[in-house]
LUMMAR-841350 format. One record per residue (C-alpha): residue in three letters; x, y, z; residue number from 1. Coordinates in nm, 2 decimals. Each point is the difference from the previous one (the first is absolute). Layout:
BEGIN
+---------+--------+--------+--------+-----+
! residuo !     px !     py !     pz ! num !
+---------+--------+--------+--------+-----+
!     Ala !      X !      Y !      Z ! NUM !
...
+---------+--------+--------+--------+-----+
***
This chain:
BEGIN
+---------+--------+--------+--------+-----+
! residuo !     px !     py !     pz ! num !
+---------+--------+--------+--------+-----+
!     Met !   0.91 !  -0.38 !   2.89 !   1 !
!     Ser !  -0.35 !  -0.14 !  -0.01 !   2 !
!     Gly !   0.10 !  -0.37 !   0.01 !   3 !
!     Leu !  -0.19 !  -0.05 !  -0.34 !   4 !
!     Pro !   0.19 !  -0.17 !  -0.28 !   5 !
!     Pro !   0.19 !   0.24 !  -0.23 !   6 !
!     Val !  -0.14 !   0.08 !  -0.35 !   7 !
!     Gly !   0.22 !   0.07 !  -0.30 !   8 !
!     Val !  -0.05 !   0.27 !  -0.26 !   9 !
!     Ile !   0.20 !  -0.02 !  -0.32 !  10 !
!     Gly !   0.04 !   0.35 !  -0.15 !  11 !
!     Ala !   0.04 !   0.33 !   0.18 !  12 !
!     Gly !  -0.17 !   0.23 !  -0.26 !  13 !
!     Ala !  -0.30 !   0.21 !   0.11 !  14 !
!     Trp !  -0.25 !  -0.29 !   0.00 !  15 !
!     Gly !   0.24 !  -0.25 !   0.17 !  16 !
!     Thr !   0.09 !   0.25 !   0.27 !  17 !
!     Ala !  -0.36 !   0.09 !   0.06 !  18 !
!     Leu !  -0.09 !  -0.37 !   0.04 !  19 !
!     Ala !   0.29 !  -0.05 !   0.24 !  20 !
!     Gln !  -0.13 !   0.30 !   0.20 !  21 !
!     Met !  -0.35 !  -0.14 !   0.01 !  22 !
!     Leu !   0.12 !  -0.34 !   0.11 !  23 !
!     Ala !   0.21 !   0.14 !   0.27 !  24 !
!     Ser !  -0.29 !   0.20 !   0.15 !  25 !
!     Asp !  -0.08 !  -0.28 !   0.25 !  26 !
!     Gly !   0.37 !  -0.02 !   0.11 !  27 !
!     Arg !   0.08 !  -0.29 !  -0.23 !  28 !
!     Glu !   0.36 !  -0.02 !  -0.13 !  29 !
!     Val !   0.02 !   0.06 !  -0.37 !  30 !
!     Leu !   0.31 !  -0.08 !  -0.21 !  31 !
!     Leu !   0.01 !   0.23 !  -0.30 !  32 !
!     Trp !   0.23 !  -0.08 !  -0.28 !  33 !
!     Ala !   0.14 !   0.29 !  -0.20 !  34 !
!     Leu !   0.23 !   0.00 !  -0.30 !  35 !
!     Glu !   0.19 !   0.32 !   0.09 !  36 !
!     Ala !   0.24 !  -0.01 !   0.29 !  37 !
!     Glu !  -0.05 !   0.37 !   0.08 !  38 !
!     Leu !  -0.37 !  -0.06 !   0.03 !  39 !
!     Val !   0.06 !  -0.28 !   0.25 !  40 !
!     Glu !   0.21 !   0.25 !   0.20 !  41 !
!     Asp !  -0.27 !   0.27 !  -0.02 !  42 !
!     Ile !  -0.27 !  -0.24 !   0.12 !  43 !
!     Asn !   0.19 !  -0.16 !   0.29 !  44 !
!     Ala !   0.19 !   0.31 !   0.12 !  45 !
!     Arg !  -0.25 !   0.28 !  -0.07 !  46 !
!     Arg !  -0.34 !  -0.18 !  -0.03 !  47 !
!     Arg !  -0.05 !   0.17 !  -0.34 !  48 !
!     Asn !  -0.03 !  -0.10 !  -0.36 !  49 !
!     Pro !   0.08 !   0.33 !  -0.17 !  50 !
!     Leu !   0.02 !  -0.16 !  -0.35 !  51 !
!     Tyr !  -0.34 !  -0.15 !  -0.03 !  52 !
!     Leu !  -0.22 !   0.10 !   0.30 !  53 !
!     Pro !   0.12 !   0.33 !   0.14 !  54 !
!     Gly !  -0.15 !   0.16 !   0.30 !  55 !
!     Val !  -0.10 !  -0.32 !   0.18 !  56 !
!     Glu !   0.17 !  -0.11 !   0.32 !  57 !
!     Leu !   0.03 !  -0.37 !  -0.01 !  58 !
!     Ala !  -0.08 !  -0.24 !   0.28 !  59 !
!     Ala !   0.28 !  -0.11 !   0.23 !  60 !
!     Thr !  -0.07 !  -0.37 !  -0.07 !  61 !
!     Ile !   0.08 !   0.04 !  -0.38 !  62 !
!     Arg !   0.35 !  -0.13 !  -0.07 !  63 !
!     Ala !   0.14 !   0.06 !  -0.35 !  64 !
!     Thr !   0.25 !  -0.23 !  -0.16 !  65 !
!     Ser !   0.17 !  -0.04 !  -0.33 !  66 !
!     Ala !   0.05 !  -0.38 !   0.05 !  67 !
!     Leu !  -0.30 !  -0.21 !  -0.12 !  68 !
!     Gly !   0.12 !  -0.28 !   0.21 !  69 !
!     Asp !  -0.10 !   0.19 !   0.31 !  70 !
!     Leu !  -0.36 !  -0.06 !  -0.09 !  71 !
!     Ser !   0.05 !  -0.38 !   0.01 !  72 !
!     Gly !  -0.17 !  -0.03 !   0.34 !  73 !
!     Cys !  -0.32 !   0.17 !  -0.11 !  74 !
!     Glu !  -0.29 !  -0.24 !  -0.06 !  75 !
!     Thr !  -0.19 !   0.29 !  -0.17 !  76 !
!     Thr !   0.17 !   0.23 !  -0.25 !  77 !
!     Leu !  -0.15 !   0.28 !  -0.21 !  78 !
!     Ala !   0.16 !   0.04 !  -0.34 !  79 !
!     Val !  -0.02 !   0.37 !  -0.11 !  80 !
!     Thr !   0.27 !   0.02 !  -0.27 !  81 !
!     Pro !  -0.09 !   0.15 !  -0.34 !  82 !
!     Ala !  -0.19 !  -0.27 !  -0.20 !  83 !
!     Gln !   0.27 !  -0.03 !  -0.27 !  84 !
!     His !   0.27 !  -0.09 !   0.26 !  85 !
!     Leu !  -0.21 !  -0.23 !   0.22 !  86 !
!     Gly !   0.12 !  -0.34 !  -0.15 !  87 !
!     Lys !   0.36 !   0.09 !   0.04 !  88 !
!     Val !  -0.03 !   0.11 !   0.36 !  89 !
!     Leu !  -0.20 !  -0.30 !   0.10 !  90 !
!     Glu !   0.25 !  -0.23 !  -0.15 !  91 !
!     Ser !   0.26 !   0.15 !   0.24 !  92 !
!     Leu !  -0.20 !  -0.10 !   0.31 !  93 !
!     Gln !   0.21 !  -0.26 !   0.20 !  94 !
!     Arg !  -0.31 !  -0.13 !   0.18 !  95 !
!     Pro !  -0.33 !   0.10 !  -0.16 !  96 !
!     Pro !  -0.28 !   0.07 !   0.26 !  97 !
!     Arg !  -0.30 !  -0.22 !   0.06 !  98 !
!     Asp !  -0.23 !   0.28 !  -0.10 !  99 !
!     Leu !   0.12 !   0.24 !  -0.28 ! 100 !
!     Val !  -0.23 !   0.30 !  -0.04 ! 101 !
!     Leu !   0.05 !   0.18 !  -0.34 ! 102 !
!     Cys !  -0.07 !   0.37 !   0.01 ! 103 !
!     Ser !   0.14 !   0.10 !  -0.34 ! 104 !
!     Lys !  -0.25 !   0.07 !  -0.27 ! 105 !
!     Gly !   0.09 !  -0.08 !  -0.36 ! 106 !
!     Ile !   0.06 !  -0.26 !  -0.27 ! 107 !
!     Glu !   0.34 !  -0.12 !  -0.08 ! 108 !
!     Thr !   0.13 !   0.13 !  -0.34 ! 109 !
!     Gly !   0.12 !  -0.26 !  -0.24 ! 110 !
!     Ser !  -0.18 !  -0.30 !   0.17 ! 111 !
!     Gly !  -0.34 !   0.16 !   0.05 ! 112 !
!     Arg !  -0.02 !  -0.17 !   0.35 ! 113 !
!     Leu !  -0.19 !   0.13 !   0.29 ! 114 !
!     Met !   0.20 !   0.05 !   0.32 ! 115 !
!     Asn !  -0.14 !  -0.32 !   0.16 ! 116 !
!     Glu !   0.13 !  -0.19 !  -0.30 ! 117 !
!     Val !   0.34 !   0.16 !   0.04 ! 118 !
!     Ala !   0.01 !  -0.08 !   0.37 ! 119 !
!     Ala !  -0.11 !  -0.36 !  -0.06 ! 120 !
!     Thr !   0.32 !  -0.05 !  -0.20 ! 121 !
!     Ser !   0.24 !   0.21 !   0.21 ! 122 !
!     Ala !  -0.13 !  -0.11 !   0.34 ! 123 !
!     Pro !  -0.18 !  -0.33 !  -0.06 ! 124 !
!     Arg !   0.00 !  -0.11 !   0.37 ! 125 !
!     Ser !  -0.20 !   0.31 !   0.11 ! 126 !
!     Glu !  -0.37 !   0.03 !   0.01 ! 127 !
!     Ile !  -0.10 !   0.31 !  -0.19 ! 128 !
!     Ala !  -0.24 !   0.28 !   0.09 ! 129 !
!     Ile !  -0.08 !   0.33 !  -0.17 ! 130 !
!     Leu !  -0.05 !   0.32 !   0.18 ! 131 !
!     Ser !  -0.17 !   0.26 !  -0.22 ! 132 !
!     Gly !  -0.24 !   0.29 !   0.03 ! 133 !
!     Pro !  -0.04 !   0.38 !   0.01 ! 134 !
!     Thr !   0.32 !   0.10 !   0.20 ! 135 !
!     Phe !   0.20 !   0.31 !  -0.01 ! 136 !
!     Ala !   0.32 !  -0.06 !   0.19 ! 137 !
!     His !   0.01 !   0.32 !   0.20 ! 138 !
!     Glu !  -0.36 !  -0.05 !   0.13 ! 139 !
!     Val !   0.08 !  -0.36 !   0.11 ! 140 !
!     Ala !   0.32 !   0.12 !   0.17 ! 141 !
!     Ala !  -0.20 !   0.27 !   0.18 ! 142 !
!     Gly !  -0.25 !  -0.26 !   0.13 ! 143 !
!     Leu !  -0.30 !   0.13 !  -0.20 ! 144 !
!     Pro !  -0.28 !  -0.25 !  -0.05 ! 145 !
!     Thr !   0.07 !  -0.24 !  -0.29 ! 146 !
!     Ala !  -0.17 !  -0.32 !  -0.13 ! 147 !
!     Val !   0.17 !  -0.25 !  -0.23 ! 148 !
!     Thr !  -0.06 !  -0.33 !  -0.17 ! 149 !
!     Leu !   0.21 !  -0.29 !   0.13 ! 150 !
!     Ala !  -0.02 !  -0.29 !  -0.25 ! 151 !
!     Cys !   0.13 !  -0.33 !   0.13 ! 152 !
!     Ser !   0.11 !  -0.28 !  -0.22 ! 153 !
!     Gly !  -0.02 !  -0.23 !   0.31 ! 154 !
!     Gly !  -0.36 !   0.09 !   0.06 ! 155 !
!     Glu !  -0.15 !   0.06 !   0.34 ! 156 !
!     Ala !   0.27 !  -0.19 !   0.18 ! 157 !
!     Gln !   0.26 !   0.25 !  -0.13 ! 158 !
!     Trp !  -0.24 !   0.29 !   0.07 ! 159 !
!     Asn !  -0.03 !  -0.10 !   0.36 ! 160 !
!     Arg !   0.37 !   0.01 !   0.04 ! 161 !
!     Leu !   0.05 !   0.33 !  -0.19 ! 162 !
!     Ala !  -0.29 !   0.21 !   0.12 ! 163 !
!     Pro !   0.12 !   0.04 !   0.36 ! 164 !
!     Val !   0.35 !   0.09 !  -0.13 ! 165 !
!     Ile !  -0.11 !   0.26 !  -0.24 ! 166 !
!     Ala !  -0.32 !   0.15 !   0.14 ! 167 !
!     Arg !   0.02 !   0.31 !   0.21 ! 168 !
!     Pro !  -0.28 !   0.23 !   0.13 ! 169 !
!     Ser !   0.06 !   0.24 !  -0.29 ! 170 !
!     Phe !   0.10 !  -0.27 !  -0.26 ! 171 !
!     Arg !  -0.28 !  -0.24 !  -0.08 ! 172 !
!     Pro !   0.06 !  -0.29 !  -0.24 ! 173 !
!     Tyr !  -0.29 !  -0.18 !  -0.17 ! 174 !
!     Tyr !   0.03 !  -0.37 !  -0.11 ! 175 !
!     Thr !  -0.02 !  -0.16 !  -0.34 ! 176 !
!     Asp !   0.15 !  -0.30 !  -0.16 ! 177 !
!     Asp !   0.00 !   0.16 !  -0.35 ! 178 !
!     Ile !   0.37 !   0.09 !  -0.03 ! 179 !
!     Thr !  -0.04 !   0.05 !  -0.38 ! 180 !
!     Gly !  -0.27 !   0.26 !   0.05 ! 181 !
!     Ala !   0.20 !   0.18 !   0.27 ! 182 !
!     Glu !   0.31 !   0.02 !  -0.22 ! 183 !
!     Ile !  -0.18 !   0.11 !  -0.32 ! 184 !
!     Gly !  -0.18 !   0.28 !   0.18 ! 185 !
!     Gly !   0.32 !   0.15 !   0.13 ! 186 !
!     Ala !   0.19 !  -0.04 !  -0.33 ! 187 !
!     Val !  -0.26 !   0.14 !  -0.23 ! 188 !
!     Lys !  -0.10 !   0.29 !   0.21 ! 189 !
!     Asn !   0.36 !   0.13 !  -0.02 ! 190 !
!     Val !  -0.03 !   0.03 !  -0.38 ! 191 !
!     Leu !  -0.34 !   0.17 !   0.03 ! 192 !
!     Ala !   0.13 !   0.24 !   0.25 ! 193 !
!     Ile !   0.25 !   0.13 !  -0.26 ! 194 !
!     Ala !  -0.30 !   0.06 !  -0.23 ! 195 !
!     Cys !  -0.18 !   0.20 !   0.27 ! 196 !
!     Gly !   0.31 !   0.20 !   0.06 ! 197 !
!     Val !   0.01 !   0.09 !  -0.37 ! 198 !
!     Val !  -0.36 !   0.12 !   0.03 ! 199 !
!     Asp !   0.11 !   0.23 !   0.28 ! 200 !
!     Gly !   0.30 !   0.12 !  -0.18 ! 201 !
!     Leu !  -0.21 !   0.09 !  -0.31 ! 202 !
!     His !  -0.26 !   0.18 !   0.22 ! 203 !
!     Leu !  -0.28 !  -0.21 !  -0.14 ! 204 !
!     Gly !  -0.21 !   0.02 !   0.31 ! 205 !
!     Gln !  -0.15 !  -0.21 !   0.27 ! 206 !
!     Asn !  -0.27 !  -0.14 !  -0.23 ! 207 !
!     Ala !   0.26 !  -0.15 !  -0.22 ! 208 !
!     Arg !   0.19 !  -0.15 !   0.29 ! 209 !
!     Ala !  -0.31 !  -0.16 !   0.14 ! 210 !
!     Ala !  -0.08 !  -0.15 !  -0.34 ! 211 !
!     Leu !   0.35 !  -0.13 !  -0.04 ! 212 !
!     Ile !  -0.01 !  -0.17 !   0.34 ! 213 !
!     Ala !  -0.33 !  -0.17 !  -0.09 ! 214 !
!     Arg !   0.11 !  -0.11 !  -0.34 ! 215 !
!     Gly !   0.34 !  -0.10 !   0.13 ! 216 !
!     Tyr !  -0.17 !  -0.22 !   0.26 ! 217 !
!     Ala !  -0.19 !  -0.17 !  -0.28 ! 218 !
!     Glu !   0.34 !  -0.08 !  -0.16 ! 219 !
!     Met !   0.13 !  -0.13 !   0.33 ! 220 !
!     Leu !  -0.30 !  -0.23 !   0.04 ! 221 !
!     Arg !   0.03 !  -0.14 !  -0.36 ! 222 !
!     Phe !   0.37 !  -0.07 !   0.05 ! 223 !
!     Gly !  -0.04 !  -0.15 !   0.34 ! 224 !
!     Glu !  -0.28 !  -0.23 !  -0.08 ! 225 !
!     Ala !   0.18 !  -0.12 !  -0.31 ! 226 !
!     Leu !   0.29 !  -0.10 !   0.23 ! 227 !
!     Gly !  -0.21 !  -0.17 !   0.26 ! 228 !
!     Ala !  -0.07 !   0.28 !   0.25 ! 229 !
!     Arg !  -0.33 !   0.04 !   0.16 ! 230 !
!     Ala !  -0.21 !   0.31 !  -0.07 ! 231 !
!     Glu !  -0.09 !   0.04 !   0.37 ! 232 !
!     Thr !   0.37 !   0.02 !   0.08 ! 233 !
!     Leu !   0.06 !   0.27 !  -0.25 ! 234 !
!     Ala !  -0.30 !   0.19 !   0.13 ! 235 !
!     Gly !   0.17 !   0.01 !   0.34 ! 236 !
!     Leu !   0.29 !   0.18 !   0.17 ! 237 !
!     Cys !   0.27 !  -0.15 !  -0.22 ! 238 !
!     Gly !  -0.18 !   0.10 !  -0.32 ! 239 !
!     Leu !  -0.25 !   0.28 !  -0.01 ! 240 !
!     Gly !   0.12 !   0.14 !   0.34 ! 241 !
!     Asp !   0.36 !   0.02 !  -0.11 ! 242 !
!     Leu !  -0.10 !   0.14 !  -0.34 ! 243 !
!     Val !  -0.20 !   0.29 !   0.15 ! 244 !
!     Leu !   0.28 !   0.10 !   0.24 ! 245 !
!     Thr !   0.29 !  -0.03 !  -0.25 ! 246 !
!     Cys !  -0.19 !   0.19 !  -0.27 ! 247 !
!     Ser !  -0.08 !   0.29 !   0.22 ! 248 !
!     Ser !   0.32 !   0.15 !   0.15 ! 249 !
!     Thr !   0.35 !   0.11 !  -0.08 ! 250 !
!     Ser !   0.10 !  -0.21 !   0.30 ! 251 !
!     Ser !  -0.01 !  -0.29 !  -0.25 ! 252 !
!     Arg !   0.33 !  -0.04 !  -0.19 ! 253 !
!     Asn !  -0.19 !  -0.13 !  -0.30 ! 254 !
!     Phe !  -0.25 !   0.29 !   0.00 ! 255 !
!     Ser !   0.29 !   0.25 !   0.03 ! 256 !
!     Leu !   0.18 !  -0.16 !  -0.29 ! 257 !
!     Gly !  -0.32 !   0.03 !  -0.22 ! 258 !
!     Lys !  -0.05 !   0.36 !   0.11 ! 259 !
!     Ala !   0.35 !   0.09 !  -0.11 ! 260 !
!     Leu !  -0.06 !  -0.17 !  -0.33 ! 261 !
!     Gly !  -0.32 !   0.19 !  -0.05 ! 262 !
!     Glu !   0.19 !   0.33 !   0.07 ! 263 !
!     Gly !   0.23 !  -0.08 !  -0.29 ! 264 !
!     Gln !   0.30 !  -0.16 !   0.17 ! 265 !
!     Ser !   0.17 !  -0.29 !  -0.17 ! 266 !
!     Ala !  -0.04 !  -0.35 !   0.12 ! 267 !
!     Glu !   0.37 !  -0.08 !  -0.05 ! 268 !
!     Ala !   0.11 !   0.30 !   0.22 ! 269 !
!     Leu !  -0.26 !  -0.08 !   0.27 ! 270 !
!     Met !   0.09 !  -0.36 !   0.03 ! 271 !
!     Ala !   0.37 !   0.08 !   0.01 ! 272 !
!     Asp !  -0.04 !   0.26 !   0.28 ! 273 !
!     Arg !  -0.22 !  -0.19 !   0.24 ! 274 !
!     Arg !   0.14 !  -0.14 !   0.32 ! 275 !
!     Thr !  -0.32 !  -0.18 !   0.08 ! 276 !
!     Val !  -0.15 !  -0.25 !  -0.24 ! 277 !
!     Ala !  -0.33 !   0.06 !  -0.18 ! 278 !
!     Glu !  -0.08 !  -0.37 !  -0.06 ! 279 !
!     Gly !  -0.27 !   0.08 !  -0.25 ! 280 !
!     Ala !   0.26 !   0.11 !  -0.25 ! 281 !
!     His !   0.16 !  -0.35 !   0.02 ! 282 !
!     Thr !  -0.34 !  -0.18 !   0.01 ! 283 !
!     Ala !  -0.16 !   0.17 !  -0.30 ! 284 !
!     Pro !   0.20 !  -0.17 !  -0.28 ! 285 !
!     Val !  -0.04 !  -0.35 !   0.14 ! 286 !
!     Leu !  -0.37 !   0.06 !   0.09 ! 287 !
!     Ile !  -0.07 !   0.09 !  -0.36 ! 288 !
!     Glu !   0.18 !  -0.30 !  -0.12 ! 289 !
!     Leu !  -0.20 !  -0.23 !   0.23 ! 290 !
!     Ala !  -0.32 !   0.17 !  -0.10 ! 291 !
!     Ala !   0.06 !  -0.06 !  -0.37 ! 292 !
!     Arg !   0.09 !  -0.36 !   0.07 ! 293 !
!     His !  -0.34 !  -0.05 !   0.17 ! 294 !
!     Gly !  -0.19 !   0.21 !  -0.24 ! 295 !
!     Ile !  -0.10 !   0.27 !   0.26 ! 296 !
!     Ala !  -0.08 !   0.35 !  -0.11 ! 297 !
!     Met !   0.19 !   0.25 !   0.23 ! 298 !
!     Pro !   0.01 !   0.33 !  -0.20 ! 299 !
!     Ile !   0.09 !   0.22 !   0.31 ! 300 !
!     Ala !   0.29 !  -0.23 !   0.10 ! 301 !
!     Ala !   0.11 !   0.00 !  -0.37 ! 302 !
!     Ala !  -0.01 !   0.38 !   0.00 ! 303 !
!     Val !   0.23 !   0.01 !   0.30 ! 304 !
!     Tyr !   0.24 !  -0.23 !  -0.17 ! 305 !
!     Arg !   0.02 !   0.23 !  -0.30 ! 306 !
!     Leu !   0.05 !   0.30 !   0.22 ! 307 !
!     Leu !   0.29 !  -0.16 !   0.17 ! 308 !
!     Asp !   0.14 !  -0.08 !  -0.35 ! 309 !
!     Gly !   0.00 !   0.37 !  -0.08 ! 310 !
!     Ala !  -0.34 !   0.08 !  -0.15 ! 311 !
!     Pro !  -0.13 !   0.35 !   0.08 ! 312 !
!     Ala !  -0.26 !  -0.01 !   0.29 ! 313 !
!     Arg !  -0.25 !   0.23 !  -0.17 ! 314 !
!     Asp !   0.00 !  -0.21 !  -0.32 ! 315 !
!     Ile !  -0.07 !  -0.31 !   0.20 ! 316 !
!     Ala !  -0.28 !   0.16 !   0.19 ! 317 !
!     Thr !  -0.16 !   0.11 !  -0.32 ! 318 !
!     Glu !   0.02 !  -0.35 !  -0.14 ! 319 !
!     Leu !  -0.17 !  -0.15 !   0.31 ! 320 !
!     Leu !  -0.28 !   0.26 !  -0.02 ! 321 !
!     Ser !  -0.05 !  -0.08 !  -0.37 ! 322 !
!     Arg !  -0.06 !  -0.37 !   0.04 ! 323 !
!     Pro !  -0.33 !  -0.14 !  -0.14 ! 324 !
!     Leu !  -0.31 !   0.04 !   0.22 ! 325 !
!     Arg !  -0.14 !  -0.32 !   0.14 ! 326 !
!     Ala !  -0.21 !  -0.14 !   0.29 ! 327 !
!     Glu !   0.17 !   0.04 !   0.34 ! 328 !
!     Gln !  -0.04 !  -0.37 !   0.09 ! 329 !
!     Glu !   0.11 !  -0.12 !  -0.34 ! 330 !
!     Gly !   0.34 !  -0.08 !   0.15 ! 331 !
!     Leu !   0.21 !   0.25 !  -0.19 ! 332 !
!     Ala !   0.13 !   0.32 !   0.14 ! 333 !
+---------+--------+--------+--------+-----+
***
């Protein structure tokens, strides 16, 4: 053991396991909570996570557990559960950590709350930070160079505590205190990635995908600024950076979902058959509801919502291409 204080990670999916692997790369003890008992056994006995991150040999200092109470001694814990389950899991913590780093990207359905708002209710004694950016789990687990945004509600004092815990030679966090911006970038890009997947599934070409990323980014900016995010945050790693990555590869669960929709598969069948969660499918309905409440035009996000509700992909694409012509900077996609 390194003698460094242990770090907790809640959630042993692909992203949670990759973060645990990254944190353990300096010899630090990492306590990784998994829901499935058989997964705990695989990680501890065989140094593998065959369900979510196959092919990766996990560090010896990662210890998996199915008891959340085992994380009570961790002053820093990363929460990597699916966004829609975050509140319930955090309420089960016996001793919330001093620093709770939220790594799930989404908006809570029903309430319309961002993840930091959920955590403020479920773990009120913790200081909240948001880790977000262009991150494919398998690349982080392999130690490939990655840069992220680390948004700290506790300002520079919290950043000074967290940066040495999280930063590694190949994992570089950048500081901001704009937690709203960091969250909105991650949540909205998931919805836009579904749209880009549809473009790929319909074989509409690279020009169309580039245009959709640019116009989708305009929607992200409008929505974010209306909710108090800063434009420069959304222009960074957690906004534009994450958008470009997620909209460009089938390694993205959301892109893969959209690609399958574009190829004619039904949303209902795809959602029922997926082991891993495409958060954009849960985010789209509440995003559109919030956009309407604030009077924000988000035609691409609205199109994704209709696709998930069963509308044919090619019909939706035709409707978007038939929208009235207007100035690019007029504020409407």
